[in-house]
C-alpha positions in Angstrom: -19.9 -40.2 35.0 -19.5 -42.7 33.0 -19.3 -46.3 33.9 -21.5 -45.3 36.9 -25.3 -47.5 37.6 -28.0 -45.8 36.8 -29.7 -44.0 40.0 -33.4 -44.9 41.1 -34.4 -41.6 43.1 -38.4 -42.3 44.0 -40.0 -37.9 45.7 -43.0 -38.0 47.3 -45.5 -35.0 46.1 -44.6 -33.0 49.6 -41.0 -32.8 47.8 -42.0 -30.9 44.8 -45.2 -28.9 46.4 -44.7 -25.5 46.9 -45.6 -24.3 51.4 -47.7 -21.1 49.8 -50.2 -22.1 47.1 -49.4 -26.3 48.0 -48.9 -27.4 44.7 -46.0 -28.0 42.1 -43.3 -25.5 41.7 -43.8 -23.3 39.3 -40.4 -21.7 38.3 -38.8 -22.4 41.1 -37.2 -20.4 42.9 -34.7 -20.7 46.1 -33.9 -17.9 48.4 -30.2 -17.0 50.3 -32.2 -18.9 53.6 -32.2 -22.6 51.1 -36.0 -23.3 51.4 -37.8 -22.4 47.7 -41.4 -21.4 46.0 -42.2 -20.4 43.5 -41.5 -17.3 41.7 -45.4 -15.5 41.7 -46.3 -16.9 45.3 -42.7 -15.1 46.5 -44.3 -11.7 44.7 -47.9 -12.0 45.4 -46.4 -13.0 49.4 -44.0 -10.0 49.3 -46.8 -7.2 47.6 -46.9 -4.3 49.6 -44.5 -5.3 51.8 -41.6 -2.8 53.6 -39.6 -6.4 55.2 -38.8 -9.1 53.4 -39.2 -12.3 55.2 -39.1 -16.1 54.5 -42.7 -17.6 55.7 -40.8 -21.1 56.3 -38.0 -20.1 59.0 -38.4 -16.1 59.3 -35.4 -15.7 58.0 -35.7 -12.0 57.2 -33.6 -10.2 54.5 -32.6 -6.6 54.0 -33.5 -6.3 50.4 -35.8 -8.1 47.9 -33.5 -10.9 47.2 -33.2 -11.5 43.3 -35.6 -14.4 42.4 -33.0 -16.9 40.7 -34.6 -19.8 38.8 -33.7 -23.6 40.1 -32.6 -25.7 37.4 -31.8 -28.8 39.2 -35.5 -28.1 40.5 -36.7 -27.1 37.7 -35.1 -29.7 35.3 -37.4 -31.9 37.8 -40.8 -30.7 37.6 -40.6 -30.9 33.8 -39.2 -34.4 33.6 -42.0 -34.9 35.9 -44.4 -33.0 33.9 -43.5 -34.8 30.5 -43.7 -38.2 32.2 -47.5 -37.3 33.9 -48.4 -35.9 30.4 -47.7 -39.4 29.1 -47.8 -41.8 31.4 -51.8 -42.8 31.5 -51.9 -42.9 27.1 -48.7 -43.9 25.8 -47.3 -45.8 28.2 -47.4 -49.6 27.5 -47.1 -50.7 30.9 -49.4 -49.4 32.5 -52.4 -49.6 30.0 -50.9 -53.7 29.6 -50.1 -56.6 31.6 -47.9 -54.5 33.4 -50.5 -52.3 34.9 -50.2 -53.6 38.9 -52.9 -50.7 40.7 -55.9 -48.9 39.9 -57.0 -45.2 40.9 -60.6 -45.7 41.3 -61.1 -41.9 41.2 -59.0 -41.5 38.3 -60.1 -44.5 36.8 -56.5 -44.7 35.6 -54.1 -48.2 35.8 -50.7 -48.0 36.9 -47.8 -49.5 36.7 -44.8 -49.7 39.4 -42.8 -46.8 38.0 -46.6 -44.4 37.6 -48.4 -45.7 40.9 -46.1 -42.7 43.4 -48.7 -40.4 41.3 -51.4 -41.4 42.9 -49.7 -43.0 46.5 -50.8 -40.0 48.6 -54.1 -37.7 48.5 -53.4 -33.7 47.8 -55.6 -30.9 48.8 -56.4 -31.1 45.0 -57.6 -34.6 44.0 -58.2 -37.6 46.6 -56.7 -41.4 45.1 -57.5 -44.3 46.0 -55.7 -47.5 44.5 -57.0 -50.9 44.6 -55.3 -54.1 43.2 -55.8 -56.1 40.5 -58.2 -58.7 41.2 -57.1 -62.1 38.3 -54.3 -62.2 36.3 -56.6 -61.4 32.5 -59.0 -58.9 34.6 -59.4 -56.0 32.6 -58.7 -52.3 33.7 -60.9 -50.3 31.2 -63.7 -50.9 29.4 -64.2 -53.5 27.0 -66.1 -51.8 24.4 -65.1 -48.0 25.0 -61.9 -46.8 25.8 -63.1 -44.8 29.2 -62.3 -45.1 33.0 -65.2 -47.6 34.7 -67.0 -45.5 36.7 -70.7 -46.5 37.6 -71.5 -50.6 38.6 -74.1 -52.6 37.5 -75.8 -54.1 41.0 -78.1 -55.9 38.9 -75.0 -57.9 37.0 -72.6 -57.3 39.3 -70.0 -55.9 36.7 -68.0 -52.1 36.6 -69.3 -50.2 33.8 -67.7 -46.8 31.6 -70.4 -43.7 31.2 -71.5 -45.2 27.9 -71.9 -48.3 29.0 -74.3 -47.2 31.3 -77.0 -46.7 28.7 -77.1 -50.3 28.3 -78.1 -51.0 31.8 -80.5 -48.1 32.5 -83.3 -51.0 33.4 -80.6 -52.2 36.4 -80.0 -50.8 39.9 -76.3 -48.8 39.2 -74.3 -46.9 41.4 -71.4 -44.4 41.3 -68.4 -47.4 41.6 -66.5 -44.7 43.4 -69.0 -44.1 45.9 -69.8 -47.7 46.4 -66.7 -48.6 46.5 -65.8 -47.1 49.7 -69.4 -47.2 51.5 -68.8 -50.7 51.0 -65.2 -50.7 52.3 -66.7 -48.7 55.4 -69.0 -52.0 56.3 -66.4 -54.2 56.0 -64.5 -52.5 58.0 -66.9 -52.2 60.3 -67.9 -55.7 60.0 -63.9 -56.4 60.4 -64.2 -54.7 63.7 -67.3 -56.6 64.9 -65.5 -59.4 64.2 -62.0 -58.8 66.0 -64.4 -57.7 68.9 -66.3 -61.2 68.8 -63.1 -62.7 68.5 -61.8 -61.3 72.4 -64.7 -61.7 73.6 -64.7 -65.7 72.6 -60.7 -66.1 73.1 -61.5 -64.6 76.7 -64.0 -66.8 77.4 -61.7 -69.5 76.1 -59.6 -68.5 78.7 -62.0 -68.1 81.8 -62.7 -72.0 80.7 -59.3 -72.9 80.7 -58.8 -70.6 84.3 -61.7 -72.5 86.1 -60.4 -75.8 84.2 -57.2 -75.1 85.9 -58.4 -74.5 89.4 -60.6 -77.5 89.2 -57.5 -79.4 88.9 -55.9 -77.5 91.1 -58.4 -78.6 93.6 -58.5 -82.5 92.6 -55.3 -82.0 93.4 -56.1 -81.0 96.8 -58.5 -83.4 96.3 -56.2 -86.1 96.2 -53.4 -85.2 97.9 -56.1 -85.3 101.7 -57.6 -88.9 99.9 -53.6 -90.5 99.5 -52.8 -89.7 103.1 -56.3 -90.2 104.5 -55.9 -93.9 102.8 -52.1 -94.4 103.4 -53.4 -93.6 107.3 -56.5 -96.2 107.0 -53.3 -98.7 105.5 -51.0 -97.5 108.6 -53.4 -98.4 111.3 -54.6 -101.7 109.2 -51.3 -102.4 109.2 -50.8 -101.4 113.0 -53.9 -103.7 114.1 -53.1 -106.3 112.1 -49.5 -106.8 113.9 -51.4 -106.0 117.0 -53.9 -108.6 116.6 -51.1 -111.4 115.7 -49.1 -110.1 118.6 -51.3 -110.8 121.4 -51.9 -114.0 120.1 -48.2 -114.6 120.1 -48.4 -113.2 124.0 -51.1 -116.1 125.2 -49.2 -118.7 122.6 -46.2 -118.0 124.3 -48.0 -117.9 128.1 -49.7 -121.3 127.1 -46.6 -122.7 126.5 -45.0 -121.5 129.7 -47.8 -122.2 131.5 -47.3 -125.9 130.2 -43.6 -126.2 130.5 -44.3 -125.8 134.1 -46.5 -128.9 134.2 -43.7 -130.7 131.9 -40.6 -130.0 133.6 -41.2 -131.7 137.7 -42.5 -134.5 135.7 -39.8 -135.6 132.8 -37.0 -135.1 136.0 -39.7 -137.8 137.9 -39.8 -140.0 134.4 -36.3 -140.1 134.1 -35.8 -140.8 138.3 -38.2 -143.8 137.9 -36.4 -145.0 134.4 -33.5 -144.9 136.2 -34.6 -146.8 139.2 -35.9 -149.5 137.0 -32.5 -149.8 135.4 -31.0 -150.6 138.3 -33.8 -153.0 139.8 -33.6 -154.4 135.8 -29.7 -154.9 136.4 -29.7 -156.7 139.7 -32.4 -159.4 138.8 -29.8 -160.3 135.2 -26.8 -159.7 136.5 -26.6 -160.3 141.2 -29.1 -163.2 142.2 -26.7 -162.9 145.2 -28.2 -159.9 145.9 -31.4 -160.4 145.3 -31.5 -163.0 147.8 -29.7 -161.5 150.2 -31.9 -158.4 150.2 -29.6 -155.7 150.0 -31.5 -153.2 147.6 -34.2 -152.0 150.9 -32.5 -148.5 150.2 -33.2 -148.3 146.1 -36.3 -150.6 147.2 -37.5 -148.0 149.5 -36.8 -144.8 146.7 -39.1 -146.3 144.3 -41.7 -146.8 146.3 -41.7 -143.4 147.0 -41.2 -142.1 143.7 -44.1 -144.8 142.4 -46.3 -143.2 144.6 -48.9 -141.3 141.8 -50.9 -138.5 142.6 -53.3 -138.0 140.1 -53.1 -134.1 138.8 -56.5 -132.2 138.0 -57.7 -132.3 135.6 -55.9 -130.1 132.2 -57.9 -128.2 130.1 -57.0 -125.7 127.3 -58.7 -123.1 129.5 -56.4 -123.4 132.2 -53.3 -123.1 129.8 -55.1 -120.5 127.2 -57.3 -117.5 127.8 -59.7 -117.8 124.7 -61.4 -114.2 125.9 -58.0 -112.3 125.1 -58.4 -114.2 121.0 -62.4 -113.8 120.8 -62.5 -110.5 121.5 -59.3 -109.7 119.5 -60.7 -111.3 116.3 -64.1 -109.5 117.2 -62.8 -106.1 116.6 -61.1 -106.7 113.8 -64.6 -108.0 112.6 -65.7 -104.9 113.7 -63.6 -102.8 112.2 -63.6 -105.2 109.3 -68.1 -104.1 108.8 -67.3 -101.1 109.6 -64.9 -100.5 106.3 -67.3 -102.4 103.8 -70.5 -100.5 105.5 -70.1 -97.9 103.0 -71.9 -98.8 99.7 -71.0 -95.0 98.1 -67.7 -96.2 96.2 -69.7 -99.3 95.1 -71.8 -97.8 92.9 -68.7 -96.3 90.4 -67.0 -98.9 88.7 -63.7 -99.8 90.0 -60.8 -99.7 87.6 -58.6 -103.0 88.0 -55.4 -103.7 90.1 -52.2 -100.6 89.3 -50.2 -98.6 89.9 -52.0 -94.9 90.4 -50.2 -91.8 89.7 -49.4 -89.5 92.0 -50.2 -86.3 93.2 -48.6 -83.7 90.8 -47.2 -81.3 93.3 -46.5 -78.3 91.5 -50.4 -77.9 89.0 -52.7 -80.3 88.0 -51.9 -81.2 84.0 -55.0 -79.8 81.8 -55.3 -82.2 78.1 -57.1 -82.4 75.1 -54.9 -83.2 73.3 -54.5 -87.1 72.6 -51.2 -87.0 73.0 -51.2 -85.3 76.3 -54.1 -88.3 76.8 -51.7 -90.5 76.6 -49.5 -88.8 79.0 -52.3 -88.8 81.6 -52.9 -92.4 82.7 -50.5 -95.2 82.8 -50.5 -97.5 79.5 -50.8 -101.1 79.8 -51.5 -102.6 76.9 -51.8 -106.9 76.7 -52.7 -106.2 72.8 -50.5 -103.5 71.9 -46.5 -104.4 73.3 -45.6 -101.6 71.2 -44.3 -98.6 72.9 -47.1 -96.1 72.2 -44.4 -92.9 73.0 -42.2 -94.1 70.2 -43.0 -91.5 67.9 -41.4 -88.9 69.9 -38.2 -91.2 70.2 -35.7 -88.7 69.8 -31.4 -89.1 70.1 -29.8 -87.8 72.9 -26.6 -87.8 74.9 -24.4 -86.2 77.6 -22.4 -83.1 77.3 -19.2 -83.2 78.4 -18.8 -79.5 79.5 -21.1 -80.0 82.3 -19.6 -83.5 83.4 -18.8 -83.1 87.3 -15.2 -84.1 87.3 -15.8 -87.6 89.7 -17.9 -88.7 86.6 -16.5 -90.5 83.3 -18.2 -90.5 80.1 -18.3 -93.3 77.2 -17.3 -92.6 74.0 -20.3 -92.4 72.3 -22.0 -89.7 75.7 -25.0 -93.0 75.9 -22.9 -93.5 79.8 -21.9 -92.4 82.6 -20.0 -93.9 85.3 -19.1 -92.7 88.3 -14.7 -92.8 89.5 -12.5 -93.6 92.1 -10.9 -91.0 90.8 -10.6 -86.5 89.8 -10.6 -86.2 86.1 -9.1 -82.8 85.2 -11.2 -81.6 82.9 -11.2 -77.9 81.6 -12.6 -75.3 83.7 -16.3 -74.5 82.9 -19.0 -71.9 84.3 -21.4 -74.7 83.3 -19.5 -77.7 85.0 -21.4 -79.6 87.7 -20.0 -79.5 91.5 -22.6 -82.3 92.2 -22.0 -85.6 90.8 -24.9 -85.3 87.6 -24.8 -83.7 83.9 -26.7 -82.5 81.8 -27.1 -83.8 78.2 -26.1 -81.4 75.2 -30.0 -81.6 73.3 -32.4 -78.9 75.1 -35.6 -78.6 73.5 -38.4 -76.0 74.0 -41.0 -76.8 71.7 -43.0 -80.4 70.4 -42.6 -83.4 72.0 -40.4 -85.5 72.9 -39.3 -89.2 74.6 -36.0 -91.0 76.3 -35.4 -93.6 78.2 -32.5 -94.4 80.5 -31.5 -97.8 82.3 -30.9 -97.8 85.7 -30.1 -101.9 86.3 -26.2 -100.4 86.8 -26.6 -97.8 89.9 -28.1 -98.3 93.2 -28.6 -94.6 93.3 -29.1 -92.1 91.0 -31.8 -89.2 89.8 -33.3 -89.2 86.3 -34.9 -85.5 85.2 -35.4 -82.1 83.5 -33.0 -79.3 84.1 -33.8 -75.6 82.4 -30.4 -74.0 81.1 -30.2 -71.2 83.9 -29.6 -74.1 86.7 -26.8 -72.9 88.4 -23.2 -75.3 88.7 -24.0 -76.5 92.6 -27.4 -76.8 92.3 -28.7 -80.7 92.6 -31.0 -81.6 90.3 -34.5 -81.3 92.1 -33.8 -79.0 95.2 -34.4 -75.4 92.6 -37.3 -73.8 90.6 -35.3 -74.9 87.6 -35.4 -78.5 87.9 -38.2 -81.5 88.9 -37.0 -85.4 88.9 -37.8 -89.1 90.0 -35.2 -90.5 92.5 -34.5 -93.5 93.8 -32.4 -93.7 96.9 -31.8 -95.8 100.2 -34.9 -97.9 98.7 -37.3 -96.1 98.0 -38.5 -93.9 95.1 -39.6 -90.7 95.3 -40.2 -86.9 93.2 -38.3 -83.6 93.7 -39.1 -80.5 92.5 -38.4 -77.2 94.6 -36.8 -78.9 97.6 -40.0 -80.7 97.6 -40.2 -84.5 98.5 -43.2 -87.6 97.3 -42.8 -90.9 97.9 -43.4 -92.8 94.7 -45.3 -96.6 96.0 -43.2 -98.5 93.2 -40.2 -100.7 92.9 -37.3 -99.4 91.5 -37.4 -99.4 88.0 -34.9 -101.0 85.7 -35.2 -98.2 82.6 -37.2 -95.0 82.8 -39.3 -94.0 79.7 -39.0 -89.7 80.2 -42.1 -88.4 78.3 -41.4 -83.7 77.3 -44.9 -82.2 75.9 -43.3 -78.1 75.3 -47.1 -77.2 73.9 -48.5 -78.7 77.0 -45.7 -77.6 79.6 -45.3 -81.3 81.1 -43.2 -84.2 81.6 -44.1 -87.5 82.7 -41.4 -90.4 83.3 -42.7 -93.7 83.4 -41.3 -97.7 84.2 -40.7 -99.4 81.5 -40.8 -102.8 81.1 -41.4 -105.7 78.3 -45.3 -104.3 77.4 -46.3 -102.1 79.6 -45.6 -98.5 80.7 -46.4 -97.1 84.3 -46.4 -93.7 84.9 -43.9 -93.1 87.8 -45.0 -89.3 88.2 -46.1 -86.0 86.2 -45.3 -82.2 86.5 -46.3 -79.6 85.0 -42.7 -77.2 84.4 -43.0 -73.8 84.3 -39.2 -73.1 82.0 -40.0 -70.2 79.3 -36.6 -71.4 78.4 -34.6 -74.9 77.1 -35.2 -77.9 79.2 -32.7 -80.4 79.4 -32.1 -84.0 79.8 -30.4 -84.4 83.3 -29.7 -87.0 85.9 -27.4 -87.2 88.9 -25.7 -90.2 90.5 -26.4 -90.8 93.9 -22.8 -91.1 96.5 -19.4 -90.9 94.6 -19.8 -95.6 94.7 -16.7 -96.6 92.3 -19.2 -98.2 89.1 -22.6 -96.8 89.7 -23.1 -96.1 86.1 -26.7 -94.9 83.6 -26.7 -95.4 80.3 -29.3 -93.6 77.3 -30.9 -96.4 75.3 -30.5 -96.7 71.8 -34.5 -96.4 70.9 -35.6 -95.4 67.0 -38.9 -93.2 66.4 -41.7 -95.3 64.5 
């Protein structure tokens, strides 16, 4: 046994209690079945009985067993009795700074070793342990070596039985009774506060849900307004084209009439000029012909040609139908007056002309925080050229394990380029079949911002994808991803195969702001001094999300580059 470490065995009071008398064993006796009882309890239990059986397992013995003392258990009980008899009198830890609890019914301070004696209720005595209030608290009365049994309500201090006489004029109560009563009141108050908190949290949830419904309604209204205004713009553009086309038709008709009148007249003019030239040549060079009068035929032709019949008076009305033009301008004026005859919106201050936010197709974005407020509107400031999102800037890089085999990655993992050949990358279940790639960094908490340069690509998609996205899925064509896309000279937003047109030119730099707390992602066109919102999504991903890009087609040299930006 030498060299073994000291083993600390912690027993519960029930481990040393007889099931018959419910008290600690006295002369513990173990039966052949293995159960232990007090010797006196067994003798009383079997007194005047013809059969002998165990009161625990009901094992029956043919004859009365010999009562043999359990020496090991008796030794433990003797040690416990010796420890218990001196623990609260001679233990310097209990009566000194080692005390950690106070048993109020017993008025006994306890150290860590002796606190187990009072840690459970027993049929003989109820224990109630309280903690030390401060490091310099006194467990016993300062003036008497007695436990604190009373509490002075007037002075707010515990008292021993001797000190109570000094507070006869004060209002006092039994300490343990007062503690239990007040503890019950406090627990009741805690229960009421918990109910109140739960009710208020429900109110907050209801308010948030109501606001969410309002946001969804607003999105529907904005969709309808966007469609109506687009249809009105299309109608006005068609009217503009039709008006100019009608004017052009009248202009061409007048041109045709002009040409119809000019062409024969020009022919006669040319013929007269020709005869005139011949006559002038005869006079100047052939005086014989002049004397002979041999130009009778030419002279007769000149007489026929020179017979001039004045044309009717030509006016603009004969060539140009002004009534059709007047009708057109009158119709356009009526459309203008109709559009401008509604003063409702004129009563509301109109913001300056800018690129407005497109309707969010998934959900609207409720926002109360300062960071989300920055996301919900276009950031344009001539007074502040600094990008406000740089305080959430992060350093990201493309993941070579998800890279399509027709894409080439730069050594710094910042630029992805389309190649005309297929690379022999290692097989990986996460490697994409479409021409796209994820970034290595994933996000699930806080706010993050990054930028991607698109100037070297004529077709791309920049977005966000959940880690569970399939390697055959294209960005924005499923529930696990969303993006903004530039393809065929058109900018759009994609999610769940739903396409929303974004009325904006191709951005040279796309900035992405991810707010994991608000579950939103917003895409911006970044230029010097401005950050124009392209689109915002409300995301439902419950796992880590990764930045992702897709390159349109397989044209060699198309590339996207992650900008190196520093957090401020």
